[in-house]
C-alpha positions as CSV (number, residue, x, y, z in Angstrom):
1,X,171.5,169.8,123.2
2,X,168.5,172.2,122.6
3,X,167.1,172.4,119.1
4,X,168.0,175.2,116.8
5,X,165.7,178.1,116.5
6,X,164.4,176.9,113.1
7,X,163.5,173.4,114.2
8,X,160.5,172.5,116.5
9,X,161.3,169.8,119.1
10,X,158.7,167.4,117.5
11,X,159.6,168.1,113.8
12,X,161.0,165.1,112.0
13,X,163.3,165.1,109.1
14,X,161.7,162.8,106.7
15,X,163.6,161.1,103.9
16,X,162.6,158.4,101.5
17,X,165.0,156.5,99.4
18,X,162.3,154.3,97.9
19,X,159.1,156.1,98.8
20,X,159.1,154.8,102.4
21,X,159.2,157.5,105.0
22,X,161.3,157.2,108.1
23,X,162.2,159.4,111.0
24,X,165.7,160.6,111.5
25,X,165.2,160.7,115.2
26,X,163.3,157.4,115.9
27,X,164.4,154.9,113.3
28,X,167.3,154.2,110.9
29,X,166.8,154.1,107.2
30,X,166.0,150.5,105.8
31,X,168.6,148.8,103.8
32,X,168.0,148.0,100.1
33,X,167.7,144.3,101.0
34,X,165.0,145.0,103.5
35,X,163.1,147.2,101.0
36,X,163.3,144.4,98.4
37,X,161.9,141.8,100.9
38,X,159.1,144.2,101.9
39,X,158.2,144.8,98.3
40,X,158.2,141.0,97.6
41,X,155.9,140.4,100.6
42,X,153.6,143.1,99.4
43,X,153.4,141.7,95.9
44,X,152.9,138.1,97.3
45,X,150.0,139.4,99.5
46,X,148.4,141.1,96.6
47,X,148.7,138.0,94.5
48,X,147.3,135.8,97.3
49,X,144.2,138.1,97.6
50,X,143.6,138.1,93.9
51,X,144.0,134.3,93.6
52,X,141.7,133.7,96.6
53,X,139.1,136.0,95.0
54,X,139.4,134.2,91.7
55,X,139.0,130.8,93.3
56,X,135.9,131.9,95.3
57,X,134.4,133.5,92.2
58,X,134.9,130.2,90.2
59,X,133.5,128.2,93.1
60,X,130.3,130.4,93.4
61,X,129.9,130.3,89.6
62,X,130.1,126.5,89.7
63,X,127.5,126.3,92.4
64,X,125.2,128.6,90.6
65,X,125.5,126.8,87.3
66,X,125.1,123.4,89.1
67,X,122.0,124.6,90.9
68,X,120.5,125.8,87.7
69,X,121.4,122.5,86.0
70,X,119.9,120.5,88.9
71,X,116.7,122.6,88.9
72,X,116.4,122.1,85.2
73,X,116.9,118.4,85.6
74,X,114.4,118.2,88.4
75,X,111.7,120.1,86.5
76,X,112.3,119.0,82.9
77,X,113.9,115.5,83.1
78,X,112.6,114.3,86.4
79,X,112.8,110.5,86.6
80,X,109.2,110.2,88.0
81,X,107.9,108.5,84.9
82,X,106.9,105.0,85.9
83,X,103.2,104.4,85.7
84,X,103.5,101.8,88.4
85,X,105.5,101.5,91.6
86,X,108.9,99.8,91.0
87,X,108.8,96.4,92.6
88,X,111.6,95.8,95.1
89,X,113.2,92.5,96.2
90,X,112.5,90.9,99.5
91,X,110.4,92.6,102.1
92,X,110.4,96.0,100.4
93,X,112.4,98.9,101.5
94,X,111.8,102.5,102.6
95,X,113.4,105.8,101.9
96,X,114.0,108.3,104.7
97,X,112.7,111.9,104.4
98,X,112.3,114.7,106.8
99,X,108.5,115.1,106.4
100,X,106.0,116.7,108.7
101,X,105.9,115.2,112.2
102,X,107.9,117.2,114.7
103,X,110.1,115.2,117.1
104,X,110.0,111.9,115.2
105,X,112.0,110.2,112.6
106,X,109.8,110.2,109.5
107,X,109.9,107.2,107.2
108,X,107.9,106.8,104.0
109,X,108.0,104.2,101.3
110,X,110.3,105.3,98.5
111,X,107.5,105.6,96.0
112,X,105.6,108.0,98.3
113,X,108.6,110.1,99.0
114,X,109.4,110.3,95.3
115,X,105.8,111.3,94.6
116,X,105.8,114.1,97.2
117,X,109.1,115.4,95.8
118,X,107.7,115.4,92.3
119,X,104.4,117.0,93.4
120,X,106.2,119.9,95.2
121,X,108.4,120.4,92.1
122,X,105.4,120.6,89.8
123,X,103.5,123.1,91.9
124,X,106.7,125.2,92.1
125,X,107.3,125.1,88.4
126,X,103.6,125.8,87.5
127,X,102.4,128.1,90.3
128,X,98.8,129.1,90.8
129,X,96.5,128.4,87.8
130,X,99.4,127.6,85.5
131,X,99.1,124.0,86.8
132,X,95.7,124.0,85.0
133,X,96.5,126.2,82.0
134,X,100.1,125.5,80.9
135,X,100.2,123.0,78.1
136,X,103.4,121.5,79.5
137,X,102.1,121.0,83.0
138,X,101.1,117.5,84.2
139,X,97.5,116.6,84.6
140,X,95.7,116.9,87.9
141,X,93.6,114.4,89.8
142,X,91.0,116.1,92.0
143,X,89.5,114.3,95.0
144,X,86.1,116.1,94.9
145,X,83.4,116.3,97.4
146,X,80.4,117.8,95.6
147,X,77.5,115.7,96.8
148,X,77.1,113.2,99.7
149,X,80.7,112.6,100.6
150,X,80.4,111.0,104.0
151,X,82.1,111.9,107.2
152,X,85.8,112.7,107.9
153,X,87.0,109.1,107.7
154,X,85.2,108.7,104.4
155,X,87.0,111.8,103.1
156,X,90.4,111.6,104.6
157,X,90.8,108.0,105.8
158,X,91.4,106.7,102.3
159,X,94.4,109.0,101.8
160,X,96.6,106.0,100.9
161,X,94.3,105.3,98.0
162,X,94.3,108.9,96.9
163,X,98.1,109.1,96.8
164,X,98.3,105.7,95.0
165,X,95.9,106.8,92.2
166,X,97.8,110.1,91.8
167,X,101.1,108.3,91.7
168,X,99.9,105.7,89.2
169,X,98.4,108.2,86.8
170,X,101.4,110.7,87.1
171,X,99.0,113.5,88.2
172,X,99.2,116.2,90.8
173,X,96.7,115.3,93.6
174,X,94.3,118.1,94.5
175,X,91.5,118.0,97.1
176,X,88.3,120.1,97.0
177,X,85.1,120.1,99.1
178,X,81.9,121.9,98.4
179,X,80.2,120.4,101.5
180,X,79.9,121.7,104.1
181,X,82.3,124.4,102.8
182,X,85.6,124.5,100.9
183,X,88.2,122.4,102.8
184,X,90.5,125.4,103.2
185,X,88.1,126.6,105.9
186,X,89.3,123.7,108.0
187,X,92.6,122.4,106.6
188,X,95.3,124.1,104.6
189,X,98.5,122.7,103.0
190,X,101.5,122.0,105.2
191,X,104.3,121.0,102.9
192,X,102.6,119.6,99.8
193,X,100.1,122.0,98.1
194,X,96.9,120.1,97.3
195,X,94.6,123.1,96.8
196,X,92.6,123.8,93.6
197,X,93.8,127.3,92.5
198,X,91.0,129.9,92.3
199,X,91.6,131.3,88.8
200,X,91.2,134.9,87.8
201,X,89.3,133.8,84.7
202,X,86.0,132.6,86.0
203,X,85.4,130.6,82.8
204,X,88.2,128.2,83.7
205,X,86.5,126.8,86.8
206,X,82.9,127.2,88.0
207,X,82.7,129.9,90.7
208,X,80.2,127.7,92.6
209,X,83.1,125.4,93.6
210,X,84.4,128.2,95.9
211,X,81.1,129.1,97.6
212,X,81.2,129.5,101.3
213,X,77.5,128.7,102.0
214,X,75.9,125.3,101.7
215,X,72.8,126.8,100.0
216,X,74.8,127.2,96.7
217,X,76.1,123.6,96.9
218,X,73.0,122.1,95.5
219,X,74.5,122.9,92.1
220,X,78.1,122.0,93.0
221,X,77.9,118.6,91.5
222,X,76.9,120.3,88.2
223,X,79.9,122.6,88.5
224,X,82.2,119.5,88.0
225,X,80.0,117.8,85.5
226,X,82.4,118.7,82.6
227,X,85.3,117.0,84.2
228,X,86.0,113.4,83.2
229,X,86.0,110.9,86.1
230,X,88.9,108.5,86.7
231,X,86.3,105.8,87.2
232,X,83.7,106.8,84.6
233,X,81.6,103.8,83.7
234,X,82.2,102.0,87.0
235,X,80.7,102.4,90.4
236,X,83.3,104.1,92.6
237,X,81.2,104.4,95.8
238,X,79.9,101.4,97.7
239,X,81.8,99.2,95.2
240,X,81.4,95.6,94.4
241,X,84.3,93.1,94.4
242,X,84.8,93.5,90.7
243,X,85.8,97.1,91.3
244,X,88.9,96.0,93.3
245,X,89.7,93.0,91.1
246,X,89.4,94.5,87.7
247,X,88.0,98.1,87.3
248,X,90.8,99.9,89.1
249,X,93.3,98.4,86.6
250,X,91.1,99.3,83.6
251,X,90.6,102.9,84.9
252,X,94.4,103.4,85.5
253,X,95.2,102.0,82.1
254,X,92.8,104.3,80.4
255,X,94.1,107.3,82.3
256,X,97.8,106.5,81.5
257,X,97.7,105.1,78.0
258,X,94.1,105.5,76.8
259,X,91.7,108.2,75.7
260,X,91.6,109.9,79.2
261,X,95.4,110.6,79.2
262,X,95.0,113.9,77.4
263,X,92.4,115.4,79.8
264,X,94.0,118.0,82.1
265,X,91.6,117.3,84.9
266,X,90.3,114.0,86.1
267,X,88.1,113.8,89.2
268,X,87.4,111.0,91.6
269,X,85.3,110.3,94.7
270,X,86.3,106.7,95.6
271,X,86.0,105.5,99.1
272,X,88.8,103.1,99.5
273,X,88.9,99.8,101.5
274,X,92.1,99.6,103.5
275,X,92.3,95.8,103.1
276,X,92.2,96.1,99.4
277,X,95.0,98.7,99.3
278,X,97.1,96.5,101.4
279,X,96.5,93.6,98.9
280,X,97.2,95.7,95.8
281,X,100.5,97.2,97.1
282,X,101.7,93.7,98.1
283,X,100.5,91.8,95.0
284,X,101.0,94.3,92.2
285,X,104.1,96.1,93.6
286,X,105.8,93.9,96.2
287,X,105.3,96.8,98.7
288,X,104.8,95.7,102.4
289,X,104.0,99.2,103.8
290,X,100.2,99.2,103.5
291,X,100.1,103.0,104.4
292,X,96.7,103.0,106.2
293,X,97.8,101.5,109.5
294,X,101.5,102.1,109.5
295,X,103.5,105.1,110.6
296,X,103.4,106.3,107.0
297,X,99.8,107.4,107.3
298,X,100.3,110.1,109.9
299,X,103.5,111.2,108.2
300,X,101.6,111.6,104.9
301,X,98.6,113.2,106.6
302,X,100.6,115.9,108.4
303,X,102.8,116.4,105.3
304,X,99.6,117.4,103.5
305,X,97.5,119.1,106.1
306,X,97.6,121.5,109.0
307,X,94.6,123.3,110.7
308,X,93.5,126.6,109.2
309,X,94.1,129.6,111.3
310,X,90.6,129.9,112.7
311,X,90.5,126.2,113.6
312,X,94.0,126.3,115.1
313,X,92.9,129.1,117.5
314,X,90.0,127.0,118.6
315,X,92.2,124.0,118.9
316,X,94.7,125.8,121.1
317,X,91.9,127.1,123.3
318,X,90.5,123.6,123.8
319,X,93.9,122.1,124.6
320,X,94.2,124.7,127.3
321,X,90.6,124.1,128.5
322,X,91.1,120.3,128.6
323,X,94.4,120.7,130.5
324,X,95.9,118.0,128.3
325,X,98.9,119.3,126.4
326,X,99.6,121.0,123.1
327,X,99.9,119.2,119.8
328,X,103.0,117.1,119.4
329,X,104.0,117.5,123.0
330,X,105.5,114.1,123.6
331,X,106.5,114.9,127.2
332,X,102.9,115.3,128.4
333,X,101.4,112.7,130.6
334,X,99.3,110.0,128.8
335,X,95.5,110.5,128.3
336,X,92.8,108.3,126.9
337,X,90.4,109.4,124.2
338,X,86.9,107.8,124.5
339,X,84.4,108.0,121.7
340,X,80.8,106.9,121.2
341,X,79.0,107.1,117.9
342,X,75.3,106.6,118.7
343,X,73.4,108.4,115.9
344,X,74.7,106.1,113.1
345,X,72.3,103.2,112.5
346,X,75.2,100.8,113.3
347,X,75.7,102.6,116.7
348,X,72.3,101.6,118.2
349,X,71.5,98.2,116.8
350,X,68.1,97.0,118.3
351,X,67.4,100.3,120.0
352,X,65.3,103.1,118.5
353,X,67.1,106.5,118.6
354,X,64.9,109.4,117.6
355,X,66.0,112.6,116.1
356,X,65.1,116.2,116.9
357,X,62.7,116.5,114.0
358,X,63.9,113.8,111.6
359,X,66.6,111.1,111.4
360,X,69.0,111.3,114.3
361,X,72.1,111.6,112.2
362,X,70.6,114.6,110.3
363,X,68.9,116.5,113.2
364,X,70.6,115.4,116.3
365,X,69.7,112.8,118.9
366,X,66.6,113.3,121.1
367,X,67.7,113.1,124.7
368,X,65.0,111.1,126.4
369,X,63.6,107.6,127.0
370,X,65.2,104.4,126.1
371,X,67.7,106.0,123.8
372,X,69.0,108.3,126.6
373,X,69.6,105.3,128.9
374,X,71.2,103.3,126.1
375,X,73.5,106.2,125.4
376,X,74.5,106.6,129.0
377,X,75.1,102.8,129.4
378,X,77.3,102.7,126.3
379,X,79.4,105.8,127.3
380,X,79.9,104.5,130.8
381,X,80.9,101.0,129.5
382,X,83.5,102.8,127.3
383,X,84.8,104.7,130.3
384,X,85.0,101.5,132.4
385,X,87.0,99.9,129.6
386,X,89.4,102.8,129.6
387,X,89.8,102.6,133.4
388,X,90.7,98.9,133.1
389,X,93.4,99.7,130.6
390,X,94.6,102.6,132.7
391,X,95.2,100.3,135.7
392,X,97.1,97.8,133.5
393,X,99.3,100.4,131.6
394,X,99.4,103.8,133.3
395,X,98.4,103.3,136.9
396,X,101.3,105.5,138.1
397,X,99.7,108.5,136.4
398,X,96.6,110.3,137.5
399,X,93.6,109.1,135.3
400,X,93.0,111.4,132.4
401,X,90.2,110.8,129.9
402,X,88.9,112.9,127.1
403,X,85.3,112.0,126.2
404,X,83.8,113.0,122.8
405,X,80.8,111.8,120.9
406,X,78.0,112.7,118.5
407,X,75.5,113.8,121.2
408,X,76.2,117.1,123.0
409,X,73.8,116.1,125.7
410,X,75.7,112.9,126.4
411,X,79.1,114.7,126.3
412,X,77.8,117.2,128.9
413,X,76.4,114.4,131.0
414,X,79.7,112.5,131.1
415,X,81.6,115.7,132.1
416,X,79.2,116.4,134.9
417,X,78.8,112.9,136.3
418,X,82.4,111.6,135.9
419,X,84.5,114.8,136.1
420,X,85.8,113.7,139.5
421,X,87.0,110.4,137.9
422,X,89.3,112.3,135.5
423,X,86.9,112.8,132.6
424,X,87.5,116.0,130.6
425,X,85.1,117.3,127.9
426,X,85.0,120.3,125.7
427,X,82.8,123.2,126.8
428,X,79.5,122.2,125.1
429,X,77.5,125.2,126.2
430,X,75.5,126.3,123.2
431,X,77.4,123.8,120.9
432,X,75.6,121.4,118.6
433,X,77.6,118.4,117.3
434,X,77.1,118.6,113.6
435,X,77.8,115.9,111.0
436,X,79.8,117.5,108.2
437,X,77.9,115.7,105.5
438,X,74.4,115.1,106.8
439,X,73.8,118.4,108.5
440,X,74.2,121.3,106.0
441,X,73.5,124.9,105.8
442,X,75.6,126.2,108.8
443,X,78.6,128.6,108.7
444,X,82.0,126.8,108.4
445,X,83.0,127.5,112.0
446,X,80.0,125.5,113.2
447,X,81.8,122.3,112.0
448,X,85.0,123.0,113.9
449,X,84.0,120.6,116.7
450,X,84.4,117.6,114.4
451,X,88.0,118.6,113.7
452,X,88.8,119.6,117.3
453,X,87.7,116.2,118.7
454,X,89.7,114.5,115.9
455,X,92.9,116.4,116.5
456,X,92.7,116.1,120.3
457,X,92.2,112.3,120.0
458,X,95.2,112.2,117.6
459,X,97.4,113.2,120.6
460,X,96.0,110.5,122.9
461,X,98.0,107.5,124.2
462,X,95.1,105.1,123.9
463,X,91.8,105.4,122.0
464,X,88.6,103.7,123.0
465,X,86.2,103.4,120.1
466,X,82.8,102.0,119.2
467,X,80.6,102.2,116.1
468,X,81.7,104.1,113.0
469,X,85.2,104.9,111.7
470,X,85.6,108.5,112.9
471,X,87.6,107.5,116.0
472,X,89.7,105.2,113.8
473,X,90.8,108.2,111.7
474,X,92.1,109.8,114.9
475,X,94.1,106.5,115.4
476,X,95.4,106.6,111.9
477,X,96.8,110.1,112.3
478,X,97.9,109.6,115.9
479,X,101.5,110.4,116.8
480,X,101.7,109.1,120.3
481,X,101.4,105.3,119.9
482,X,97.6,104.9,120.1
483,X,97.7,102.4,117.2
484,X,99.3,100.0,119.7
485,X,96.6,100.8,122.3
486,X,93.2,100.5,120.6
487,X,90.2,99.3,122.7
488,X,86.8,98.6,121.1
489,X,83.8,98.9,123.4
490,X,81.0,98.4,120.8
491,X,81.2,96.3,117.6
492,X,80.6,97.5,114.0
493,X,80.1,95.3,111.0
494,X,82.2,97.7,108.8
495,X,85.3,97.4,110.9
496,X,86.8,94.3,109.2
497,X,87.1,96.4,106.0
498,X,88.9,99.2,107.7
499,X,90.6,98.0,110.9
500,X,93.8,96.2,109.8
501,X,95.7,95.9,113.1
502,X,95.4,94.1,116.4
503,X,93.2,95.8,119.1
504,X,91.6,94.8,122.4
505,X,87.9,93.9,122.5
506,X,86.3,95.0,125.8
507,X,83.2,93.0,126.5
508,X,80.4,93.7,129.0
509,X,82.4,92.0,131.8
510,X,85.3,94.4,130.9
511,X,87.6,91.6,129.8
512,X,90.2,92.8,127.4
513,X,90.6,90.3,124.6
514,X,93.3,90.7,122.0
515,X,91.5,90.6,118.6
516,X,92.4,90.7,114.9
517,X,89.6,91.0,112.4
518,X,89.9,88.8,109.4
519,X,87.8,89.1,106.2
520,X,88.2,86.9,103.1
521,X,88.7,88.7,99.9
522,X,89.1,87.5,96.3
523,X,92.5,87.5,94.6
524,X,93.5,90.2,92.2
525,X,93.2,89.1,88.6
526,X,96.1,89.3,86.2
527,X,95.9,92.5,84.1
528,X,96.9,93.1,80.5
529,X,96.6,96.6,79.0
530,X,94.3,97.1,76.0
531,X,96.1,100.3,75.1
532,X,99.7,99.2,74.8
533,X,100.7,97.4,71.7
């Protein structure tokens, strides 16, 4: 039936018994029962939303308050208060933390994990110069290089000792160099911030500490003269046996309980002996992880350090040039790092090595005569040792050797003469190999080569080393198993104090002889505090 003249075909008659519209053409009106059910469902849905929102609000409030409580507990009531490591039963145990080394499970002794956690918390609570100025902040222990600090192993190879002293004295460890330039030109913090803050108030710290040129460093030792030394009154460099037996305990006791405990800054320079750290951790604290030659050392090192941007660019460029791999690339084929240290007096026993205008270690090695032939013979002996190990261990890979040393002339020679045998070298054109302590007065980037060689060798599968301890530092921080593949091609009388693991001695006949260096040391004496009553 057609619609009436006053009704459009699409017009609906809308009614609403309870405010609910309906169409007289398309649906029937709901019953009262249906309307009641719909209203109940609506009210239940509203209640559910309100209740859910209330529960979520309470949950987030709980999380926020707990986080604040935990933060307050961490910063104000942190349990890191023991002046000594807590002895543990049996063989000692390790905590597990996710620190630093990509692609590996990182394990540190519990005391070191706890110290890193505390250190990070303190730098966060007292940012910048507040760590030095806030009366509530803990004291700091600064490993300072102000005058005659030695090479890279002398500065960084005793890292286990540095962390031990900081842990024992309950102080935030900082590291600062004046020579050849502030350390931040080469290394910057990775996870743990060890830098000395540069204050806005120049009267707080002497500005000479942050000079970028060596010319100003003649006064750097004076810039730290007002700081008390952790080992004031005792010889902390080239120490005697009494230093390890007695003086360390006396110094720690004075810093914890005595008249040095109130000094905000304590400095130290100590060059640690790995064997003595191993002894102290075992005897005093029942700790079997000696740090220096276990996996804990590279974990601690890479937790603290990473290359500065300028150095990282050079390092990436050299990895590409050497066609080796990139850092922490564990899928890359194995390669051997071969090092010779000739300019050091222990590196040329019985042979005269002249310098280019002075001592060889200060001016560079003069490339002629008997010294030149001696250098070539030693480098080729090291290469032959590496080739012997390659045949024993990695013969199914193409030979791949990275040669580095303290004579740019010898490095170039090895690359030219033995490149066809798989020897790779850095581009030495216009490059002088500088010692970071004995050759001063150059721009910071002039010393990059020492760090580049170190970090390339730290990725090697095996390390062939001779005199000195520089190559041993690359083994300590190595992340590809080189501590289980160390080959010595030239002896050094200092190695028994440093080298604490088994290695292979390669003699002139290229025999590989498993060797462990033993050195008798005196026992630690019992210690009784003079400050505690």
